[in-house]
Backbone bond lengths (Angstrom), bond angles and torsions (degrees), N, CA, C in turn:
res aa  C-N    CA-C-N  psi(-1)  N-CA   C-N-CA  omega(-1)  CA-C   N-CA-C  phi
1 M - - - 1.465 - - 1.540 110.52 -
2 I 1.323 115.59 138.33 1.447 121.04 177.18 1.537 109.10 -77.07
3 N 1.337 116.69 131.17 1.456 120.21 177.48 1.534 108.13 -94.71
4 I 1.315 115.25 89.34 1.462 120.57 -175.44 1.522 111.05 -62.19
5 E 1.328 116.73 -41.22 1.461 120.27 -179.77 1.531 110.89 -59.27
6 A 1.323 116.86 -47.70 1.467 120.61 -179.47 1.528 111.49 -63.80
7 N 1.335 115.92 -40.70 1.461 119.86 -179.46 1.540 111.28 -63.66
8 I 1.308 116.31 -40.07 1.466 119.98 178.68 1.534 110.06 -63.61
9 K 1.310 116.67 -41.94 1.475 120.19 178.93 1.521 110.78 -61.25
10 I 1.336 116.63 -41.97 1.473 120.77 179.65 1.531 110.18 -63.69
11 I 1.329 116.14 -46.43 1.457 120.10 179.97 1.526 110.90 -60.82
12 K 1.314 117.14 -44.42 1.469 120.72 -178.00 1.528 111.11 -65.03
13 E 1.333 117.25 -35.61 1.462 120.09 177.66 1.527 110.31 -67.71
14 K 1.321 116.53 -39.98 1.478 119.92 177.89 1.516 111.51 -68.27
15 I 1.329 117.68 -34.31 1.456 121.43 174.88 1.526 109.09 -61.24
16 K 1.318 116.04 -45.30 1.470 120.46 -178.77 1.524 111.15 -61.17
17 I 1.324 116.67 -43.44 1.457 120.91 -178.81 1.534 110.49 -65.74
18 A 1.340 116.63 -45.72 1.457 120.86 -179.42 1.525 111.31 -63.93
19 A 1.344 115.62 -39.45 1.475 119.85 179.61 1.526 110.27 -65.48
20 E 1.327 116.75 -45.68 1.459 120.06 -179.84 1.531 111.62 -63.04
21 K 1.316 115.65 -34.68 1.475 120.78 179.23 1.518 111.23 -60.56
22 S 1.325 116.56 -30.83 1.464 121.07 -178.91 1.525 112.36 -106.10
23 G 1.327 115.94 17.62 1.459 120.44 175.88 1.515 114.51 71.41
24 R 1.343 115.77 30.62 1.450 120.42 -177.97 1.535 110.04 -121.09
25 K 1.326 115.80 173.26 1.458 121.39 175.60 1.524 109.83 -108.43
26 S 1.315 115.67 145.10 1.466 119.80 -176.10 1.519 112.76 -63.42
27 D 1.337 116.99 -26.27 1.469 118.08 -178.99 1.524 113.12 -75.61
28 E 1.341 115.98 -1.16 1.469 120.54 173.07 1.529 111.12 -80.88
29 I 1.327 117.15 -10.35 1.465 121.46 -172.71 1.518 109.91 -114.33
30 T 1.321 116.28 126.47 1.465 121.98 177.19 1.525 109.11 -92.47
31 L 1.318 115.35 130.35 1.465 121.63 178.09 1.527 109.09 -97.85
32 V 1.334 115.15 116.07 1.465 120.96 176.40 1.524 107.48 -103.02
33 A 1.318 116.44 121.27 1.462 121.61 178.66 1.529 108.64 -86.82
34 I 1.326 116.40 121.89 1.459 121.19 -175.93 1.525 109.31 -93.48
35 S 1.318 114.81 114.12 1.467 120.43 -168.76 1.533 113.58 -108.03
36 K 1.317 117.56 16.00 1.470 118.72 -178.87 1.529 109.68 -59.83
37 R 1.327 114.80 135.08 1.452 126.50 -178.71 1.536 113.58 70.47
38 F 1.325 117.63 4.67 1.462 120.50 174.51 1.527 108.80 -104.85
39 P 1.339 117.48 146.09 1.468 120.33 -176.47 1.525 113.33 -74.12
40 A 1.313 114.55 167.42 1.457 120.91 -177.25 1.521 112.93 -58.78
41 E 1.345 116.74 -32.90 1.475 117.95 -178.38 1.523 112.67 -66.17
42 F 1.346 117.01 -27.59 1.468 120.20 174.90 1.532 109.53 -67.47
43 I 1.326 116.26 -39.65 1.453 119.65 178.89 1.523 110.06 -64.56
44 K 1.317 116.53 -44.57 1.482 120.59 177.28 1.519 110.79 -55.74
45 A 1.328 117.13 -44.63 1.463 121.15 -178.79 1.529 110.22 -63.13
46 A 1.332 117.22 -42.25 1.464 120.20 -179.84 1.527 110.68 -63.54
47 V 1.314 116.41 -42.56 1.472 120.00 179.78 1.520 110.55 -65.49
48 E 1.305 117.09 -38.40 1.472 120.99 178.08 1.530 111.45 -61.78
49 H 1.334 116.57 -23.89 1.468 120.67 -179.07 1.523 112.39 -108.30
50 G 1.329 115.27 28.76 1.459 119.57 166.22 1.503 117.01 102.63
51 I 1.323 118.99 -2.50 1.465 120.27 178.64 1.535 109.32 -76.11
52 T 1.319 116.20 131.10 1.463 121.16 -178.27 1.531 113.10 -112.39
53 D 1.338 115.92 -8.06 1.461 120.72 -175.37 1.519 109.59 -135.18
54 I 1.339 115.51 130.48 1.464 122.38 -176.94 1.531 109.29 -123.83
55 G 1.340 115.95 133.80 1.451 120.69 179.73 1.519 112.14 -113.36
56 E 1.320 115.78 140.31 1.453 122.86 175.63 1.522 109.28 -132.04
57 S 1.340 116.29 153.66 1.468 121.09 -176.16 1.516 113.95 -99.56
58 R 1.327 117.20 -34.10 1.451 120.64 -170.91 1.521 111.23 -125.29
59 L 1.327 115.59 131.56 1.457 120.81 -179.13 1.522 111.66 -59.12
60 Q 1.337 116.97 -41.05 1.461 120.90 -175.98 1.530 111.18 -58.97
61 E 1.321 116.49 -35.64 1.449 120.31 179.51 1.518 112.00 -86.15
62 A 1.321 116.17 -40.27 1.461 120.11 -175.11 1.522 113.09 -70.67
63 G 1.326 117.50 -36.46 1.451 120.12 -175.48 1.515 114.44 -52.74
64 P 1.345 118.65 -53.17 1.469 119.27 178.82 1.525 113.42 -60.71
65 K 1.333 117.22 -36.64 1.470 119.67 179.22 1.536 110.59 -66.02
66 I 1.314 116.73 -44.37 1.453 119.78 179.84 1.519 110.83 -66.62
67 D 1.325 116.30 -39.18 1.476 119.55 176.89 1.527 110.59 -61.37
68 E 1.335 116.41 -37.80 1.470 120.73 -178.73 1.524 112.05 -74.84
69 L 1.336 116.81 -43.83 1.457 120.62 -170.90 1.519 113.89 -92.28
70 G 1.320 116.88 -25.63 1.449 119.38 -179.01 1.517 113.01 69.89
71 N 1.320 114.66 -151.25 1.468 120.23 -173.80 1.527 112.33 -88.20
72 I 1.321 116.78 51.75 1.459 118.16 178.85 1.530 111.13 -79.01
73 A 1.335 116.54 -12.84 1.460 122.68 178.65 1.517 107.26 -155.77
74 R 1.336 116.26 172.23 1.466 120.74 169.91 1.527 107.52 -81.13
75 W 1.315 115.69 133.02 1.464 121.35 -176.20 1.518 110.99 -100.62
76 H 1.326 115.60 129.34 1.459 122.61 -177.71 1.526 109.51 -115.87
77 L 1.327 117.33 131.41 1.452 120.88 170.58 1.536 107.89 -94.55
78 I 1.341 115.38 116.86 1.469 118.45 -176.97 1.531 112.57 -107.79
79 G 1.314 117.77 -13.41 1.451 120.84 -177.08 1.519 112.64 -89.84
80 H 1.325 114.18 169.09 1.467 120.54 178.70 1.524 110.20 -57.29
81 L 1.319 116.38 136.79 1.464 121.76 -177.61 1.528 109.31 -113.38
82 Q 1.329 115.16 119.23 1.470 120.37 174.71 1.532 109.17 -83.01
83 T 1.312 115.80 147.51 1.462 119.34 -175.66 1.519 112.63 -61.03
84 N 1.343 117.69 -30.08 1.465 118.92 -178.45 1.527 112.90 -75.82
85 K 1.330 117.32 -4.76 1.473 121.49 177.03 1.535 112.36 -102.59
86 V 1.315 117.17 -2.96 1.463 120.62 -170.68 1.527 112.33 -61.72
87 K 1.305 118.31 -44.37 1.463 120.92 -175.39 1.517 111.84 -55.47
88 R 1.332 116.85 -46.73 1.463 121.44 -179.93 1.529 111.22 -70.61
89 V 1.323 116.56 -41.07 1.468 120.52 -177.22 1.515 112.26 -60.86
90 I 1.314 117.37 -43.79 1.474 118.43 -176.38 1.512 112.14 -70.04
91 S 1.322 117.10 -15.03 1.463 119.38 176.34 1.529 112.41 -86.36
92 L 1.324 116.55 -13.40 1.462 120.98 -173.92 1.530 114.87 -110.46
93 F 1.324 116.29 -38.85 1.462 120.20 -168.21 1.525 112.31 -100.52
94 D 1.339 114.45 148.80 1.470 121.39 178.62 1.514 112.67 -88.98
95 L 1.333 117.47 -25.92 1.464 121.31 -178.93 1.525 109.63 -149.39
96 I 1.318 116.39 128.66 1.464 122.47 174.76 1.523 108.61 -100.24
97 H 1.348 115.98 119.37 1.471 120.47 -177.81 1.531 112.24 -87.17
98 S 1.301 117.71 -13.41 1.458 121.15 -162.93 1.538 114.16 -117.37
99 L 1.318 116.09 43.49 1.465 119.49 174.44 1.531 106.93 -75.90
100 D 1.338 116.39 106.31 1.469 119.12 -168.14 1.512 114.58 -122.20
101 S 1.342 117.69 10.67 1.462 119.82 177.51 1.519 110.00 -161.44
102 L 1.328 116.04 157.80 1.454 120.37 176.35 1.516 110.55 -68.48
103 K 1.325 116.90 -32.70 1.463 121.13 176.50 1.526 110.80 -60.10
104 L 1.331 116.19 -44.17 1.455 119.81 179.58 1.522 110.58 -67.05
105 A 1.326 117.60 -40.90 1.467 120.56 178.24 1.523 110.95 -59.04
106 S 1.323 115.45 -42.49 1.467 119.73 179.76 1.525 111.41 -63.04
107 E 1.333 116.47 -41.36 1.453 120.06 -179.20 1.526 111.76 -68.56
108 I 1.338 116.93 -39.73 1.475 120.77 177.52 1.520 109.72 -60.01
109 S 1.330 116.41 -47.84 1.458 120.19 -178.92 1.527 111.23 -64.44
110 R 1.322 117.38 -39.55 1.462 121.94 -179.67 1.525 110.98 -64.11
111 R 1.325 115.78 -43.24 1.467 120.04 -179.12 1.530 112.46 -72.51
112 A 1.320 116.50 -26.28 1.469 120.43 -178.56 1.524 112.26 -81.38
113 E 1.325 116.49 -22.74 1.472 119.89 -175.42 1.519 113.16 -58.26
114 P 1.346 120.29 -46.82 1.467 119.07 178.96 1.532 113.35 -62.22
115 L 1.328 115.78 -23.97 1.468 119.89 179.22 1.521 111.86 -86.38
116 D 1.343 115.33 -8.84 1.474 121.61 -174.41 1.540 109.86 50.03
117 K 1.322 114.11 49.32 1.466 120.91 -172.37 1.529 110.01 -132.50
118 K 1.304 116.70 129.78 1.468 120.68 175.29 1.526 108.76 -84.20
119 I 1.330 116.65 132.62 1.460 121.79 -177.37 1.528 109.46 -100.69
120 N 1.304 116.03 124.69 1.461 121.63 178.66 1.525 110.87 -73.76
121 C 1.322 116.84 123.47 1.464 120.86 -175.41 1.518 111.75 -137.25
122 L 1.330 114.87 149.43 1.461 123.35 168.92 1.517 108.46 -113.99
123 I 1.311 117.01 138.32 1.460 120.65 173.67 1.521 108.26 -78.98
124 E 1.327 115.85 129.43 1.462 120.61 178.23 1.528 109.91 -84.98
125 V 1.331 115.39 129.05 1.457 122.72 -178.33 1.531 109.57 -108.29
126 N 1.307 116.94 125.51 1.471 121.57 174.10 1.535 107.07 -85.54
127 S 1.333 114.37 75.52 1.465 120.83 -169.20 1.511 114.09 -69.25
128 S 1.328 117.61 -15.78 1.470 120.87 179.15 1.527 111.91 -106.33
129 W 1.332 116.21 8.61 1.476 121.85 174.69 1.530 111.74 56.43
130 E 1.334 117.66 36.12 1.461 121.30 -177.24 1.530 110.37 -90.24
131 D 1.317 116.37 128.69 1.460 121.22 -178.87 1.531 112.20 -62.11
132 S 1.323 116.63 -26.44 1.465 120.56 -176.79 1.525 112.55 -80.19
133 K 1.325 118.26 -6.96 1.460 121.45 -175.72 1.520 111.81 -104.77
134 H 1.324 114.12 150.58 1.456 120.61 172.39 1.519 109.28 -82.02
135 G 1.311 115.52 169.77 1.458 120.22 176.74 1.510 113.07 114.94
136 F 1.323 114.93 162.39 1.455 120.77 174.89 1.515 109.89 -75.79
137 N 1.329 116.80 135.53 1.454 118.92 170.89 1.520 109.03 -63.70
138 P 1.335 117.65 150.23 1.471 120.24 -173.82 1.522 114.87 -53.40
139 D 1.324 117.36 -34.08 1.468 119.25 -177.64 1.535 113.01 -75.19
140 K 1.323 117.07 -5.82 1.462 121.83 179.52 1.539 113.18 -108.61
141 V 1.329 116.18 -6.10 1.477 120.40 -170.75 1.523 111.73 -66.98
142 L 1.312 118.57 -48.26 1.464 119.67 -175.95 1.525 111.92 -65.26
143 E 1.317 116.61 -37.07 1.467 120.31 175.53 1.530 109.86 -62.69
144 A 1.345 116.86 -42.73 1.457 121.05 178.56 1.531 111.77 -62.26
145 I 1.336 116.27 -41.94 1.466 120.47 178.04 1.530 110.29 -58.76
146 K 1.318 116.25 -45.58 1.470 120.11 -178.09 1.510 112.17 -61.15
147 I 1.318 116.40 -35.45 1.473 120.20 -179.67 1.529 111.26 -78.91
148 I 1.346 116.38 -48.63 1.467 119.85 -172.10 1.525 112.24 -71.38
149 K 1.307 117.93 -27.79 1.472 119.32 -179.60 1.532 111.96 -62.02
150 D 1.321 117.24 -19.89 1.462 120.57 -178.98 1.529 113.19 -94.59
151 F 1.346 117.13 -0.36 1.465 118.98 173.75 1.527 108.11 -68.95
152 K 1.318 115.95 125.53 1.473 120.50 -170.94 1.511 113.66 -61.73
153 F 1.342 117.13 -33.27 1.456 119.44 -172.74 1.530 113.25 -110.78
154 I 1.333 115.49 24.34 1.468 120.72 172.37 1.525 109.14 -122.11
155 D 1.309 115.45 129.17 1.465 121.38 172.44 1.530 106.56 -100.98
156 L 1.325 116.32 105.03 1.461 121.46 -174.81 1.533 108.36 -82.14
157 C 1.352 115.37 108.34 1.465 120.62 -169.08 1.530 114.25 -99.57
158 G 1.345 118.15 -11.84 1.460 118.94 -178.60 1.518 112.78 155.87
159 L 1.334 114.61 -154.33 1.470 121.83 -176.49 1.519 110.49 -125.27
160 M 1.333 114.29 154.69 1.461 121.87 171.66 1.513 108.73 -132.31
161 T 1.348 116.13 144.41 1.458 119.40 171.36 1.522 109.50 -144.70
162 I 1.323 114.38 156.88 1.465 122.41 172.33 1.521 106.87 -111.68
163 G 1.322 117.27 124.75 1.447 120.46 -179.28 1.520 111.77 -64.09
164 P 1.341 117.63 159.47 1.455 120.60 179.33 1.515 112.08 -61.51
165 N 1.328 115.72 147.77 1.466 121.39 -178.53 1.528 109.09 -82.32
166 T 1.314 115.92 82.05 1.454 122.48 -175.86 1.520 109.50 -154.44
167 N 1.301 116.14 160.48 1.464 120.78 173.04 1.525 111.90 -92.51
168 D 1.312 116.45 0.54 1.465 121.54 -178.40 1.534 109.27 -80.34
169 S 1.314 115.66 101.92 1.464 120.09 -176.64 1.520 112.49 -62.47
170 K 1.318 116.71 -27.99 1.468 119.99 178.85 1.528 110.56 -65.47
171 S 1.335 117.08 -42.74 1.457 120.83 178.96 1.526 111.18 -66.95
172 I 1.331 115.57 -40.76 1.468 119.90 178.86 1.526 109.99 -63.11
173 R 1.322 115.56 -46.82 1.474 119.57 -179.08 1.529 110.89 -61.67
174 S 1.332 116.21 -40.16 1.475 119.59 179.89 1.512 111.62 -60.06
175 A 1.348 116.57 -41.19 1.461 120.66 178.19 1.517 111.24 -63.70
176 F 1.320 117.31 -40.10 1.458 121.47 179.18 1.520 111.61 -69.27
177 V 1.334 116.80 -40.30 1.471 120.76 178.38 1.534 109.73 -61.66
178 L 1.314 117.07 -43.85 1.454 121.37 179.65 1.525 110.91 -62.12
179 T 1.342 116.60 -44.28 1.463 120.01 -179.53 1.518 111.34 -64.38
180 R 1.324 116.36 -38.68 1.471 118.56 179.27 1.521 110.90 -65.94
181 K 1.322 117.95 -37.79 1.467 119.94 176.82 1.527 110.56 -61.22
182 L 1.330 116.66 -42.64 1.459 120.83 177.36 1.526 111.01 -64.63
183 F 1.318 115.98 -38.02 1.471 121.39 177.39 1.517 111.18 -60.45
184 I 1.303 116.78 -45.24 1.479 121.16 179.77 1.526 110.53 -63.12
185 E 1.337 117.28 -41.26 1.447 120.81 176.49 1.529 110.61 -66.48
186 G 1.322 116.95 -36.95 1.454 121.01 177.52 1.516 112.10 -62.38
187 Q 1.325 116.68 -38.29 1.459 120.65 178.62 1.532 110.81 -61.31
188 K 1.317 115.50 -36.17 1.469 119.66 178.77 1.528 111.12 -66.05
189 I 1.329 116.02 -31.17 1.463 120.59 -178.72 1.536 111.84 -81.83
190 V 1.334 116.17 -43.79 1.472 120.92 -172.55 1.526 112.54 -93.74
191 G 1.320 116.06 -41.37 1.454 120.08 -176.69 1.510 112.46 113.20
192 D 1.337 116.35 -167.04 1.467 121.82 -172.91 1.530 113.64 -63.91
193 S 1.333 117.60 -24.04 1.465 119.29 -179.42 1.537 111.81 -69.28
194 F 1.300 116.61 -15.18 1.473 122.34 177.00 1.529 106.49 -85.43
195 S 1.332 116.56 81.86 1.465 120.39 -164.09 1.526 114.78 -125.01
196 I 1.343 118.05 -2.73 1.469 120.40 -175.37 1.522 110.40 -109.41
197 L 1.321 115.48 125.62 1.463 122.13 173.19 1.518 106.59 -118.28
198 S 1.324 115.92 96.59 1.465 122.29 -175.31 1.517 110.06 -92.13
199 M 1.309 115.95 102.77 1.463 120.09 176.61 1.530 108.98 -155.32
200 G 1.336 113.63 142.95 1.456 120.43 -178.04 1.514 112.04 112.62
201 M 1.347 114.88 125.37 1.461 121.72 176.95 1.528 108.39 -125.49
202 S 1.319 117.20 -169.25 1.470 120.60 -172.18 1.533 112.66 -53.97
203 S 1.323 116.87 -35.21 1.467 120.49 -174.29 1.522 114.24 -87.67
204 D 1.343 117.78 -14.86 1.459 118.05 -172.47 1.532 114.31 -143.05
205 Y 1.331 117.97 13.91 1.459 119.05 -173.29 1.520 113.87 -65.77
206 E 1.342 116.87 -29.41 1.464 117.97 179.42 1.526 111.34 -66.19
207 L 1.330 116.45 -41.33 1.467 121.07 174.66 1.533 109.77 -61.24
208 A 1.327 115.94 -43.59 1.468 120.67 -178.26 1.519 111.18 -60.93
209 I 1.310 116.93 -42.66 1.477 120.79 179.08 1.525 109.95 -63.80
210 E 1.316 116.47 -42.85 1.465 119.78 177.89 1.527 111.80 -59.28
211 E 1.338 115.71 -28.74 1.473 119.85 -178.50 1.524 113.18 -99.11
212 G 1.333 117.38 14.11 1.460 120.38 169.13 1.498 117.97 106.18
213 S 1.330 118.42 6.29 1.460 120.06 179.46 1.528 111.02 -58.22
214 T 1.330 115.61 140.15 1.470 120.11 174.52 1.522 111.69 -109.24
215 M 1.342 115.96 -4.05 1.468 120.47 -178.78 1.526 108.72 -150.38
216 I 1.333 116.48 125.54 1.467 120.35 178.89 1.519 109.29 -118.07
217 R 1.336 115.83 153.64 1.457 121.85 -173.68 1.531 108.22 -121.94
218 I 1.327 115.83 107.34 1.466 121.12 -172.21 1.529 109.90 -117.52
219 G 1.325 116.40 121.38 1.457 121.12 176.99 1.510 112.16 -110.33
220 T 1.335 117.21 -74.53 1.465 120.48 -176.23 1.516 112.27 -63.14
221 G 1.329 117.55 -30.28 1.470 120.43 178.94 1.514 112.54 -62.55
222 I 1.323 116.97 -23.94 1.471 122.38 178.95 1.523 111.59 -102.14
223 F 1.321 116.42 -48.38 1.457 121.30 -170.41 1.536 114.57 -100.19
224 G 1.344 117.90 -7.00 1.455 121.05 -177.58 1.517 111.34 87.48
225 D 1.332 115.08 -172.21 1.471 119.65 -178.90 1.519 110.79 -63.41
226 R 1.342 115.02 138.72 1.454 119.58 -177.96 1.509 111.08 -71.94
227 P 1.334 116.74 141.83 1.457 120.87 173.32 1.517 109.66 -61.54
228 P 1.338 118.67 150.93 1.462 119.32 177.45 1.531 110.65 -66.11
229 L 1.322 114.90 156.87 1.465 120.37 178.04 1.520 110.51 -65.39
């Protein structure tokens, strides 16, 4: 059996150490527990032990869980979002991490208008320039921020990135450093509401915190190895 309570304590202690290493406080960092492929009872257990934010990747899986559990936590969409799923997603999730194109931004704003509701979004940055990843390439991010910030029904809250899939800590750190630089420039464009830098997962969150992350996304570190599809 996975000891979710113990795992959360371990993660929070490591967050504290990483934050202190970079002259920060642990309460500056939001821990999002990524529950994709885990059942609703795992989410309940995490919330009972202090988790306030839950992340899911796919609408098809997340929808039934959110319908069952309701607003027991803030719900984050971290996976790629297709435009034909936008209407349902904006009714369920509190924050979209994966705004990766102007086309998607336009569709989110269009679908939100009848609801008279601003949708909280992070621009996804392909910080390692990998063809296999979604997101804006780094040289396109600031231009995207300037355009998307003026969409009436999008509240542009910050940036998200996924570190490169490698054991090379230097490459991972470089991607995080680049994203943080873009984040700082984004704050100058948008203002104080541009406050979330979502980077760092189970394998690299300590590096991410050292490089300025304000939000980390932890799945296996909390819930253990994911069940097969």
